[in-house]
C-alpha positions as CSV (number, residue, x, y, z in Angstrom):
1,X,22.2,-19.8,-28.4
2,X,23.3,-16.1,-29.4
3,X,20.0,-15.9,-30.9
4,X,17.5,-17.2,-28.0
5,X,20.1,-14.6,-25.5
6,X,19.0,-11.8,-28.1
7,X,15.2,-12.9,-27.8
8,X,15.1,-13.2,-24.1
9,X,16.7,-9.5,-23.7
10,X,13.8,-8.5,-26.6
11,X,11.6,-9.7,-24.4
12,X,12.6,-8.9,-21.2
13,X,12.6,-5.2,-22.8
14,X,9.1,-5.6,-23.7
15,X,8.0,-7.0,-20.7
16,X,9.5,-3.9,-18.6
17,X,12.2,-5.7,-16.9
18,X,14.7,-3.1,-16.7
19,X,18.4,-3.7,-18.0
20,X,20.4,-2.5,-15.1
21,X,20.3,-0.3,-12.2
22,X,22.3,1.7,-10.0
23,X,22.6,0.5,-6.0
24,X,22.7,2.7,-3.1
25,X,26.8,3.6,-3.9
26,X,25.7,4.5,-7.3
27,X,27.4,1.2,-8.8
28,X,26.4,-0.1,-12.2
29,X,24.6,-3.2,-11.9
30,X,23.8,-5.3,-15.1
31,X,20.9,-7.9,-15.2
32,X,21.7,-11.3,-16.4
33,X,20.4,-13.4,-19.1
34,X,19.6,-15.9,-16.8
35,X,17.8,-13.6,-13.9
36,X,15.8,-12.3,-17.3
37,X,14.7,-15.6,-18.3
38,X,13.2,-16.6,-15.1
39,X,11.5,-13.6,-14.4
40,X,9.9,-13.4,-18.1
41,X,9.1,-17.1,-17.7
42,X,7.4,-16.1,-14.2
43,X,5.3,-13.9,-16.0
44,X,4.1,-16.5,-18.7
45,X,6.2,-15.3,-21.5
46,X,8.2,-18.1,-23.2
47,X,10.4,-17.5,-26.1
48,X,9.1,-20.2,-28.2
49,X,5.9,-18.0,-28.2
50,X,8.0,-14.9,-29.0
51,X,6.4,-13.7,-32.6
52,X,2.7,-13.7,-30.1
53,X,4.7,-11.7,-27.1
54,X,6.4,-9.5,-29.4
55,X,3.1,-8.6,-31.2
56,X,1.5,-8.3,-28.2
57,X,3.8,-5.8,-26.6
58,X,4.3,-4.0,-30.0
59,X,0.9,-3.6,-31.5
60,X,-1.8,-4.3,-29.0
61,X,-3.7,-7.9,-30.7
62,X,-7.1,-6.4,-30.2
63,X,-8.3,-2.9,-31.7
64,X,-9.1,-1.9,-28.2
65,X,-7.2,-2.0,-25.4
66,X,-8.7,-3.6,-21.9
67,X,-8.6,-0.2,-20.3
68,X,-8.0,3.7,-21.3
69,X,-7.2,6.0,-18.2
70,X,-7.4,9.5,-19.5
71,X,-8.0,12.9,-18.1
72,X,-11.5,14.8,-19.1
73,X,-11.6,15.6,-22.7
74,X,-8.5,13.7,-23.8
75,X,-9.1,10.8,-26.7
76,X,-8.4,7.7,-26.9
77,X,-6.5,5.3,-29.6
78,X,-7.5,2.2,-31.0
79,X,-5.6,-0.3,-33.4
80,X,-6.5,-1.5,-36.3
81,X,-4.8,-3.9,-38.5
82,X,-4.8,-5.0,-42.2
83,X,-7.8,-7.3,-41.7
84,X,-9.9,-5.0,-39.6
85,X,-9.0,-2.6,-42.4
86,X,-10.1,-4.5,-45.3
87,X,-13.5,-5.4,-43.1
88,X,-14.4,-2.1,-42.4
89,X,-13.4,-0.8,-45.9
90,X,-14.7,3.0,-45.1
91,X,-12.8,3.7,-42.2
92,X,-14.3,7.6,-41.5
93,X,-16.3,7.3,-38.4
94,X,-17.3,5.2,-35.3
95,X,-20.0,4.9,-33.0
96,X,-19.4,5.5,-29.5
97,X,-21.5,4.3,-26.5
98,X,-20.6,5.3,-22.7
99,X,-22.4,4.2,-20.1
100,X,-21.6,3.7,-16.1
101,X,-18.9,0.7,-14.8
102,X,-21.9,-0.5,-12.6
103,X,-19.5,-2.9,-10.8
104,X,-17.7,0.1,-9.3
105,X,-20.3,3.1,-9.8
106,X,-23.9,4.2,-9.6
107,X,-26.3,3.4,-12.4
108,X,-26.5,6.6,-14.6
109,X,-27.7,7.6,-18.2
110,X,-25.4,6.4,-21.5
111,X,-24.3,8.3,-24.2
112,X,-24.6,7.7,-27.7
113,X,-22.9,9.7,-30.7
114,X,-20.8,9.3,-33.8
115,X,-17.2,10.3,-34.1
116,X,-15.0,10.8,-37.1
117,X,-11.8,8.7,-36.9
118,X,-8.3,10.5,-37.2
119,X,-5.1,9.0,-38.0
120,X,-2.1,9.3,-35.4
121,X,0.3,6.4,-36.5
122,X,0.4,3.3,-38.9
123,X,-2.3,1.0,-38.1
124,X,-3.4,3.7,-34.9
125,X,-6.7,6.1,-34.8
126,X,-7.8,8.6,-32.3
127,X,-11.0,8.6,-30.8
128,X,-12.3,11.6,-29.5
129,X,-14.3,11.5,-26.0
130,X,-16.2,14.0,-24.9
131,X,-15.5,15.8,-21.5
132,X,-17.2,13.7,-18.4
133,X,-17.0,14.1,-15.1
134,X,-14.3,11.8,-13.2
135,X,-15.3,8.2,-12.7
136,X,-15.7,4.6,-14.4
137,X,-17.2,4.0,-17.5
138,X,-17.9,1.1,-19.7
139,X,-16.9,2.0,-23.4
140,X,-18.6,0.5,-26.7
141,X,-16.9,1.4,-29.9
142,X,-18.7,0.2,-33.4
143,X,-17.1,0.1,-36.7
144,X,-18.9,-0.7,-39.8
145,X,-18.6,-4.4,-39.4
146,X,-16.7,-4.8,-36.0
147,X,-17.5,-4.1,-32.3
148,X,-15.8,-4.2,-29.3
149,X,-16.0,-2.9,-25.3
150,X,-13.7,-1.8,-23.0
151,X,-13.2,0.4,-19.9
152,X,-12.7,4.2,-19.5
153,X,-11.7,5.6,-16.9
154,X,-11.6,9.3,-16.3
155,X,-9.2,10.6,-13.8
156,X,-8.4,14.1,-12.2
157,X,-5.1,15.6,-12.3
158,X,-4.5,16.0,-8.7
159,X,-5.5,14.1,-5.3
160,X,-8.1,15.5,-3.0
161,X,-6.2,17.7,-0.4
162,X,-8.4,17.5,3.1
163,X,-6.7,20.2,5.0
164,X,-5.2,23.6,3.6
165,X,-3.0,24.5,6.9
166,X,0.4,22.6,8.4
167,X,-1.2,20.0,10.6
168,X,0.7,17.4,13.1
169,X,0.0,13.6,14.1
170,X,1.0,11.0,16.3
171,X,1.7,7.4,15.1
172,X,-0.3,4.8,17.0
173,X,0.4,1.1,16.7
174,X,-2.5,-0.4,18.0
175,X,-0.9,-3.8,19.5
176,X,1.5,-1.3,21.3
177,X,-1.1,0.5,23.4
178,X,-1.3,-0.9,27.0
179,X,-5.0,-0.6,27.6
180,X,-5.9,-4.2,27.4
181,X,-4.0,-7.1,25.4
182,X,-4.8,-6.0,22.2
183,X,-5.1,-2.5,22.3
184,X,-8.5,-2.1,20.5
185,X,-10.7,0.7,18.4
186,X,-12.2,1.9,22.0
187,X,-8.9,3.2,22.7
188,X,-8.2,4.8,19.4
189,X,-11.2,6.6,19.5
190,X,-10.3,8.0,22.9
191,X,-6.7,8.8,21.8
192,X,-7.8,10.2,18.3
193,X,-10.6,12.6,20.4
194,X,-7.5,14.1,22.7
195,X,-5.2,14.5,19.7
196,X,-7.8,16.0,17.9
197,X,-8.8,18.4,20.3
198,X,-5.2,19.6,20.5
199,X,-5.3,19.9,16.4
200,X,-3.9,17.0,15.4
201,X,-4.5,13.8,13.3
202,X,-4.0,9.7,14.8
203,X,-1.6,7.7,12.5
204,X,-1.9,3.9,12.8
205,X,-0.6,0.4,11.2
206,X,-2.5,-1.5,8.8
207,X,-5.2,-2.9,9.3
208,X,-5.1,-5.8,6.9
209,X,-6.4,-9.4,7.4
210,X,-3.4,-11.4,8.4
211,X,-2.4,-14.4,10.4
212,X,-1.2,-13.8,14.2
213,X,-0.8,-17.2,14.8
214,X,2.0,-17.4,12.1
215,X,5.1,-15.9,13.4
216,X,5.7,-14.3,9.5
217,X,1.9,-13.2,10.3
218,X,2.3,-10.9,12.9
219,X,3.3,-8.2,10.6
220,X,0.6,-6.1,10.1
221,X,2.3,-5.5,6.5
222,X,1.9,-9.8,5.8
223,X,-1.4,-9.4,4.6
224,X,-3.9,-12.5,3.4
225,X,-5.8,-9.5,2.3
226,X,-5.4,-5.8,1.7
227,X,-8.9,-5.6,0.8
228,X,-10.6,-6.7,3.9
229,X,-9.4,-6.1,8.1
230,X,-8.4,-7.9,10.9
231,X,-10.8,-8.2,13.6
232,X,-8.2,-8.3,16.2
233,X,-8.6,-4.8,17.3
234,X,-12.5,-4.7,17.5
235,X,-13.7,-3.2,20.9
236,X,-16.0,-6.3,20.9
237,X,-14.6,-9.0,22.8
238,X,-11.9,-7.3,24.0
239,X,-8.5,-9.7,26.1
240,X,-7.3,-9.6,29.4
241,X,-3.8,-8.3,29.6
242,X,-1.5,-10.6,30.7
243,X,2.0,-9.4,29.6
244,X,2.3,-5.8,29.5
245,X,5.6,-5.8,27.8
246,X,4.7,-8.1,24.5
247,X,1.9,-8.5,22.4
248,X,1.1,-12.0,22.4
249,X,-0.4,-12.5,18.9
250,X,-1.5,-16.3,18.8
251,X,-2.9,-15.6,22.7
252,X,-4.7,-12.7,21.6
253,X,-5.9,-14.0,18.4
254,X,-7.4,-17.6,19.9
255,X,-9.4,-15.6,22.6
256,X,-10.6,-13.0,20.6
257,X,-11.8,-15.5,18.0
258,X,-13.7,-17.8,20.6
259,X,-15.3,-15.0,22.4
260,X,-16.5,-13.2,18.5
261,X,-17.9,-17.0,17.6
262,X,-19.8,-17.0,20.8
263,X,-21.0,-13.6,20.1
264,X,-22.1,-14.6,16.7
265,X,-24.5,-17.4,17.8
266,X,-26.7,-14.9,19.6
267,X,-26.1,-12.7,16.1
268,X,-27.3,-15.3,13.6
269,X,-30.1,-16.2,15.4
270,X,-31.3,-12.5,14.3
271,X,-30.3,-13.2,11.2
272,X,-32.1,-16.4,10.3
273,X,-35.0,-14.3,11.6
274,X,-34.9,-11.5,9.5
275,X,-33.7,-8.8,12.0
276,X,-30.2,-8.3,11.3
277,X,-31.3,-5.2,9.2
278,X,-28.0,-3.3,10.3
279,X,-26.2,-6.1,8.5
280,X,-28.2,-6.4,5.2
281,X,-28.0,-2.8,4.7
282,X,-24.4,-2.9,5.2
283,X,-23.6,-5.4,2.8
284,X,-26.3,-3.8,0.2
285,X,-24.1,-0.4,0.1
286,X,-21.3,-2.2,-1.1
287,X,-20.3,-1.4,-4.9
288,X,-21.0,-5.0,-6.6
289,X,-17.6,-5.7,-7.6
290,X,-16.7,-6.0,-3.5
291,X,-19.7,-7.1,-2.7
292,X,-18.9,-10.1,-4.4
293,X,-15.3,-10.1,-3.3
294,X,-16.5,-10.1,0.4
295,X,-18.4,-13.4,-0.4
296,X,-15.5,-15.1,-1.7
297,X,-12.9,-13.9,1.1
298,X,-15.6,-15.3,3.4
299,X,-15.4,-18.8,1.6
300,X,-11.7,-18.4,1.3
301,X,-11.4,-18.0,5.3
302,X,-13.8,-21.1,5.6
303,X,-11.9,-23.2,2.7
304,X,-8.8,-22.1,4.9
305,X,-10.1,-23.2,8.1
306,X,-11.5,-26.7,6.3
307,X,-8.4,-27.5,4.2
308,X,-5.6,-25.4,5.8
309,X,-3.7,-22.3,5.2
310,X,-2.0,-23.0,2.0
311,X,-4.3,-22.9,-0.5
312,X,-1.7,-24.1,-3.4
313,X,-2.3,-27.7,-1.3
314,X,-6.0,-27.4,-1.6
315,X,-7.8,-29.9,-4.3
316,X,-7.7,-28.7,-7.3
317,X,-11.1,-27.4,-8.0
318,X,-10.6,-25.2,-5.2
319,X,-7.1,-24.1,-6.6
320,X,-8.6,-22.4,-9.0
321,X,-12.5,-22.4,-8.3
322,X,-14.7,-21.1,-10.6
323,X,-17.7,-18.4,-9.4
324,X,-19.8,-21.1,-9.8
325,X,-18.3,-23.9,-7.6
326,X,-17.9,-20.5,-4.6
327,X,-21.5,-19.8,-4.6
328,X,-22.2,-23.1,-3.9
329,X,-19.8,-23.5,-1.4
330,X,-21.2,-20.3,0.1
331,X,-24.9,-22.0,0.1
332,X,-23.9,-24.9,1.1
333,X,-21.7,-23.7,4.2
334,X,-24.0,-20.4,4.8
335,X,-23.6,-20.1,8.8
336,X,-19.5,-20.6,8.7
337,X,-19.2,-18.5,5.8
338,X,-21.6,-15.9,7.4
339,X,-19.4,-15.5,10.3
340,X,-16.5,-13.9,8.5
341,X,-18.8,-11.6,6.6
342,X,-20.1,-11.0,10.2
343,X,-16.5,-10.0,11.4
344,X,-16.1,-7.4,8.6
345,X,-19.2,-5.7,9.2
346,X,-18.1,-5.3,13.0
347,X,-15.1,-3.6,11.7
348,X,-16.5,-1.3,9.5
349,X,-19.1,-0.2,12.0
350,X,-15.9,0.6,14.3
351,X,-14.2,2.2,11.7
352,X,-17.4,4.2,11.1
353,X,-17.3,5.6,14.7
354,X,-13.9,6.9,14.3
355,X,-14.0,8.5,10.9
356,X,-15.5,11.7,12.5
357,X,-11.9,12.4,13.6
358,X,-8.7,12.9,11.5
359,X,-7.1,9.7,10.8
360,X,-4.4,8.5,8.8
361,X,-5.1,4.7,7.6
362,X,-2.2,2.5,6.2
363,X,-2.3,0.4,2.8
364,X,0.7,-2.0,2.7
365,X,2.3,-2.5,-0.7
366,X,1.4,-6.6,-1.1
367,X,0.0,-9.9,-0.2
368,X,1.5,-12.8,1.2
369,X,1.6,-16.2,-1.3
370,X,-1.0,-18.0,0.5
371,X,-3.6,-14.8,0.7
372,X,-6.9,-14.4,-0.5
373,X,-5.5,-11.6,-2.7
374,X,-3.7,-14.1,-4.3
375,X,-5.9,-16.8,-4.8
376,X,-8.7,-14.8,-6.2
377,X,-6.2,-12.7,-8.9
378,X,-3.7,-15.9,-9.3
379,X,-3.4,-15.0,-13.1
380,X,-1.6,-11.7,-12.6
381,X,0.6,-12.8,-9.7
382,X,4.5,-14.3,-10.5
383,X,3.8,-17.0,-8.4
384,X,7.6,-17.9,-9.0
385,X,9.0,-14.5,-8.0
386,X,8.9,-12.6,-4.8
387,X,9.1,-8.8,-3.9
388,X,12.4,-7.6,-2.5
389,X,15.1,-5.1,-1.9
390,X,18.5,-5.1,-3.5
391,X,21.4,-4.8,-1.1
392,X,22.0,-1.8,0.6
393,X,23.6,0.3,3.5
394,X,20.9,-1.1,5.9
395,X,20.6,-4.7,4.4
396,X,24.1,-5.3,2.5
397,X,22.4,-9.0,1.6
398,X,19.3,-7.2,0.6
399,X,15.8,-8.5,1.4
400,X,12.9,-10.9,0.4
401,X,9.8,-9.9,1.2
402,X,7.9,-13.4,0.9
403,X,5.0,-12.0,-1.4
404,X,4.7,-12.5,-5.3
405,X,4.8,-9.6,-7.3
406,X,1.7,-8.5,-9.6
407,X,2.3,-8.9,-13.4
408,X,2.1,-5.0,-14.7
409,X,0.6,-6.1,-18.2
410,X,-2.1,-8.8,-16.6
411,X,-3.1,-6.1,-14.2
412,X,-3.9,-4.0,-17.1
413,X,-5.9,-6.8,-18.7
414,X,-8.0,-7.0,-15.8
415,X,-8.9,-2.9,-16.1
416,X,-7.1,-2.4,-12.8
417,X,-9.8,-3.5,-11.1
418,X,-7.9,-5.7,-8.1
419,X,-6.0,-2.3,-7.5
420,X,-8.8,-0.2,-7.8
421,X,-10.7,-2.3,-5.0
422,X,-7.9,-2.4,-2.5
423,X,-7.7,1.4,-3.0
424,X,-11.4,1.7,-2.0
425,X,-11.1,-0.4,0.8
426,X,-8.4,1.7,2.0
427,X,-9.5,5.0,1.7
428,X,-11.8,5.3,4.8
429,X,-10.7,7.7,6.6
430,X,-9.3,11.7,5.8
431,X,-6.1,10.4,5.0
432,X,-4.1,7.4,3.8
433,X,-0.1,6.1,3.7
434,X,0.7,4.1,0.8
435,X,3.3,1.8,1.6
436,X,6.4,1.6,-0.6
437,X,5.0,4.0,-2.8
438,X,7.9,3.7,-5.6
439,X,6.6,0.4,-6.0
440,X,4.4,2.3,-8.5
441,X,7.1,3.1,-10.6
442,X,9.1,-0.2,-10.7
443,X,9.4,-3.0,-7.7
444,X,12.4,-5.0,-7.4
445,X,11.7,-8.8,-8.6
446,X,14.0,-11.9,-7.3
447,X,13.5,-15.0,-8.5
448,X,12.7,-18.1,-6.8
449,X,15.3,-19.5,-5.2
450,X,17.6,-16.7,-6.0
451,X,19.2,-14.3,-3.5
452,X,18.5,-10.3,-3.8
453,X,21.5,-9.5,-5.5
454,X,20.6,-11.5,-8.5
455,X,16.8,-9.7,-8.7
456,X,16.1,-6.8,-11.1
457,X,13.5,-4.0,-11.5
458,X,10.6,-4.3,-13.4
459,X,8.8,-1.3,-14.9
460,X,5.0,-0.6,-13.9
461,X,2.4,1.7,-15.6
462,X,2.9,4.5,-13.1
463,X,1.1,7.0,-15.3
464,X,-2.1,5.0,-14.8
465,X,-1.9,3.8,-11.2
466,X,-1.1,7.5,-10.0
467,X,-4.4,8.7,-12.0
468,X,-6.5,5.8,-10.4
469,X,-5.2,6.9,-6.8
470,X,-6.2,10.4,-7.7
471,X,-9.6,9.1,-8.8
472,X,-10.1,7.1,-5.6
473,X,-8.8,10.1,-3.6
474,X,-11.3,12.2,-5.1
475,X,-13.9,10.2,-4.8
476,X,-13.7,9.4,-1.5
477,X,-12.2,12.6,-0.1
478,X,-9.2,11.3,0.9
479,X,-5.6,12.8,0.9
480,X,-2.4,10.4,0.1
481,X,0.6,10.4,1.6
482,X,3.1,7.8,-0.4
483,X,6.2,6.4,1.4
484,X,8.6,7.0,-1.3
485,X,11.8,6.2,0.7
486,X,14.7,4.2,-0.6
487,X,16.9,4.6,-3.9
488,X,15.0,6.3,-6.5
489,X,15.4,8.7,-8.9
490,X,14.1,12.7,-8.2
491,X,11.6,12.6,-11.2
492,X,9.4,9.4,-9.2
493,X,9.2,11.6,-6.2
494,X,8.6,14.9,-7.9
495,X,5.7,12.9,-10.2
496,X,3.9,12.1,-7.1
497,X,4.5,15.5,-5.4
498,X,3.0,16.8,-8.7
499,X,-0.4,14.5,-8.2
500,X,-0.3,16.2,-4.3
501,X,0.3,12.4,-3.4
502,X,2.6,13.7,-0.1
503,X,6.1,12.9,-0.3
504,X,7.8,10.9,3.0
505,X,10.5,13.1,4.7
506,X,12.4,11.5,7.4
507,X,15.0,13.7,9.2
508,X,17.5,11.0,8.9
509,X,17.9,10.7,5.5
510,X,17.6,14.6,4.4
511,X,21.3,15.0,3.9
512,X,24.0,15.3,1.7
513,X,27.6,14.5,2.0
514,X,28.4,18.0,3.3
515,X,25.3,18.7,5.5
516,X,22.0,18.3,7.0
517,X,19.2,20.2,5.1
518,X,17.9,23.5,6.3
519,X,14.2,23.5,7.2
520,X,13.2,25.5,4.3
521,X,14.2,23.2,1.9
522,X,11.6,20.4,2.7
523,X,9.0,20.3,-0.2
524,X,5.5,21.6,1.0
525,X,3.6,18.4,-0.4
526,X,5.2,15.8,1.9
527,X,5.1,14.4,5.6
528,X,8.3,14.8,7.6
529,X,9.1,12.5,10.7
530,X,12.2,11.6,12.7
531,X,11.7,8.1,12.1
532,X,9.5,5.3,10.7
533,X,8.5,1.8,12.0
534,X,11.1,0.5,10.3
535,X,14.1,3.1,11.7
536,X,15.5,3.4,15.0
537,X,14.1,5.5,17.3
538,X,15.8,8.8,18.2
539,X,17.9,7.3,21.4
540,X,18.2,4.4,19.3
541,X,20.1,6.5,16.6
542,X,21.9,8.2,18.8
543,X,23.3,5.6,20.6
544,X,23.6,3.2,17.7
545,X,21.6,0.6,19.2
546,X,20.7,0.0,15.1
547,X,24.1,-1.1,14.1
548,X,24.9,-3.0,17.2
549,X,21.8,-5.3,16.5
550,X,22.9,-5.4,12.9
551,X,26.3,-6.6,13.9
552,X,24.9,-9.4,16.5
553,X,22.1,-10.5,13.5
554,X,25.0,-11.2,11.2
555,X,23.5,-8.6,9.0
556,X,26.7,-6.7,9.1
557,X,30.2,-8.1,9.6
558,X,32.7,-6.5,11.8
559,X,33.9,-4.0,9.3
560,X,30.8,-2.8,7.9
561,X,29.6,-2.5,11.6
562,X,32.7,0.2,12.3
563,X,32.6,1.7,9.1
564,X,28.5,2.4,10.0
565,X,29.8,3.5,13.7
566,X,31.9,6.1,12.4
567,X,29.0,7.6,9.8
568,X,26.6,7.9,12.4
569,X,29.2,9.8,14.6
570,X,29.7,12.0,11.7
571,X,25.9,12.4,11.2
572,X,25.2,13.3,14.9
573,X,28.0,15.9,14.7
574,X,26.1,17.2,11.5
575,X,22.6,17.4,13.2
576,X,24.3,19.2,16.2
577,X,25.5,21.6,13.8
578,X,22.4,22.2,11.7
579,X,20.3,22.3,15.2
580,X,22.6,24.9,16.6
581,X,22.6,26.9,13.3
582,X,19.0,27.5,13.3
583,X,19.3,28.5,17.0
584,X,17.4,25.1,17.9
585,X,19.9,23.6,20.6
586,X,21.6,24.9,23.5
587,X,22.1,21.7,25.7
588,X,23.0,18.1,24.2
589,X,20.7,15.9,26.4
590,X,18.4,13.9,24.7
591,X,15.1,15.4,25.4
592,X,16.4,18.5,24.7
593,X,17.7,17.1,21.3
594,X,14.1,15.5,20.6
595,X,12.3,19.4,21.4
596,X,15.0,20.7,19.4
597,X,14.3,18.2,16.2
598,X,10.6,18.8,16.7
599,X,11.1,22.3,16.8
600,X,13.3,22.3,13.1
601,X,10.2,19.9,11.5
602,X,7.6,22.0,13.3
603,X,8.7,24.8,10.9
604,X,9.3,23.4,8.0
605,X,6.8,23.8,4.7
606,X,6.1,20.2,5.2
607,X,2.2,19.8,5.5
608,X,2.0,17.2,7.7
609,X,4.3,16.2,10.7
610,X,4.5,12.9,12.7
611,X,5.3,11.8,15.8
612,X,6.1,8.6,17.1
613,X,5.4,7.9,20.7
614,X,8.8,5.9,21.0
615,X,10.8,9.1,20.5
616,X,8.4,11.3,22.7
617,X,9.2,8.4,25.4
618,X,12.9,8.5,24.7
619,X,12.7,4.2,24.2
620,X,15.6,3.1,22.2
621,X,13.7,-0.5,21.0
622,X,12.7,0.4,17.3
623,X,9.0,-1.0,16.5
624,X,10.5,-3.6,13.5
625,X,13.8,-4.6,12.3
626,X,14.0,-5.3,8.7
627,X,15.8,-8.9,8.2
628,X,14.8,-10.4,11.3
629,X,12.1,-12.7,12.3
630,X,12.2,-14.3,15.3
631,X,15.7,-13.0,16.7
632,X,14.0,-9.3,17.4
633,X,10.4,-8.8,18.8
634,X,9.1,-7.2,16.0
635,X,5.4,-5.7,16.0
636,X,5.2,-6.7,19.6
637,X,7.2,-4.4,22.1
638,X,4.4,-2.4,24.2
639,X,4.8,1.4,25.3
640,X,5.5,1.4,28.8
641,X,2.5,4.1,29.8
642,X,-0.8,4.0,28.9
643,X,-2.7,6.6,27.0
644,X,-3.8,9.2,29.7
645,X,-0.5,8.6,31.3
646,X,1.5,9.8,28.2
647,X,-0.7,12.6,27.3
648,X,-0.3,13.7,31.0
649,X,3.5,13.7,30.6
650,X,5.2,17.3,31.3
651,X,7.3,16.5,27.5
652,X,3.7,16.4,25.9
653,X,2.5,19.9,27.3
654,X,6.2,21.1,25.5
655,X,5.1,19.3,22.5
656,X,1.8,20.7,22.2
657,X,3.0,24.2,23.0
658,X,6.0,23.7,20.0
659,X,3.2,22.7,17.7
660,X,1.3,25.7,18.5
661,X,4.0,28.1,18.2
662,X,4.7,27.0,14.4
663,X,1.1,26.9,13.8
664,X,0.5,23.5,13.5
665,X,-2.4,23.2,15.9
666,X,-6.2,23.6,14.5
667,X,-9.8,22.5,14.9
668,X,-10.6,20.3,12.6
669,X,-14.6,20.5,13.6
């Protein structure tokens, strides 16, 4: 038994399971052997095959790794075991061929040359790579009697930075717009045009395809696909507004889809008569890897409609389909499947019209278990585990997110292609927010049937992932903001900033035990805001509404609620002291407080400042209340005013004046 425990711990360490963590209060939490055993099992690692797995992690079984992520001019390392050394007796040079990775890139010329091998460690040799432009390549290495092929990804130092000056933006959650039932891209375009005219950008909620007929699916972060977009916000087929206060997802989705299907009938007649040239051109412009995924996503949506929403209940040949089966379904059900490709074309066409304005898109962290993303790449997911968060001050019981985690070493075996495609699909505008960016370093895994306090952190190949983000950022000319809130070691945030992935600094959290941080301490490569969609509005924070709700929903007990109220009162005193110290607050009214905090954030070095309309309008209800589903109207509360009414409010003119005085108003033309 002792030997088995030691073996589980060794395999756990090799697989990247971190053996301990410090909770939000600084307490040391050691991971149990039971949790380690459950997690390595979910990765497909069994102690019975320990020799294989130890060899796999310590000395990669093939002589080439499945992918190399390097900076221009850097070498790669190959592994030569005894049998290969005997087989290739000279071992002095290798023939290198480099050619474009056509699944992701355009065609190009191949390079072919010989290089000398340089030993760097036992069984390891270094191969020099010439200085290549950033991008994706295939690398073929031929020894005397051995050859192999891998993917070579050449990445830049930093992400693209679209704006030199400090700027500001307004968060626009499309469901919250009062203009129609859904709030659509036409309303976004009008708002983006106005905000652009006064030197700002627009941030919007994730556009991932989800299931609004499911209570869990109304969250824009509960993705059926992070690669393909929801048609919910299309300007085409607007839905009549029935409820001015709440976004009625099932009603809107049903009405929208019925109308779009009628519209599709006219399109299909054009298509079969070879007149849908714009649609054909759209598909042909997609790189091969994404074009194939669009086809298979459309097949998935058709199957989901035909056989139910959980692909794990489908017949075996559909649960684990081959490309031949998927292509046959596509051919045999052309019209039904084409409808979903048509929807993606409509969404991308409308987004193209908005690209001329500065827009901040949002990429969620994970995809739900019943999603296309998991179905098409199930071998890289730990299906008996879910992402979550350990217990903390906001959620003493922790959180479970209902989404299976990606297995780090299996993602690498896929040459990071699933990650690359999701990134590329979301880099369609000038700015991209990456949700839970700390998950690029380590993510919290919770075994199936366990509570969050039985979870553990798992390490990810963060250097490779950050390099790929920088590459896609440069290729797509998209600036990147990483939502790096939560418990983390400071070096992680610094690594993001080092690559020009802007850190997210929320005013509520920028404090020590003694005081709130002064405005000059905020890092330049950051986005600052008063709140986020998961936190209380300024009014809610000031009144302790979030604490009251945590008590009501049994997230806090009476003692925890009392302690939280006491801490909140101390924070309020510290905020008032800070604002008065910086000569920004004279009167203590809520409006004056909001304007004072705005002035404070506007003068920080932070490159970006993001405002939420809920704070501008001094609303108390927050957008989402983590830890709840039906108890609170998450992702449904509409704004009380239409866009044209909001921008005419006197406070909006005051905001514009403050931003202009702080030097954050610029022309993007």
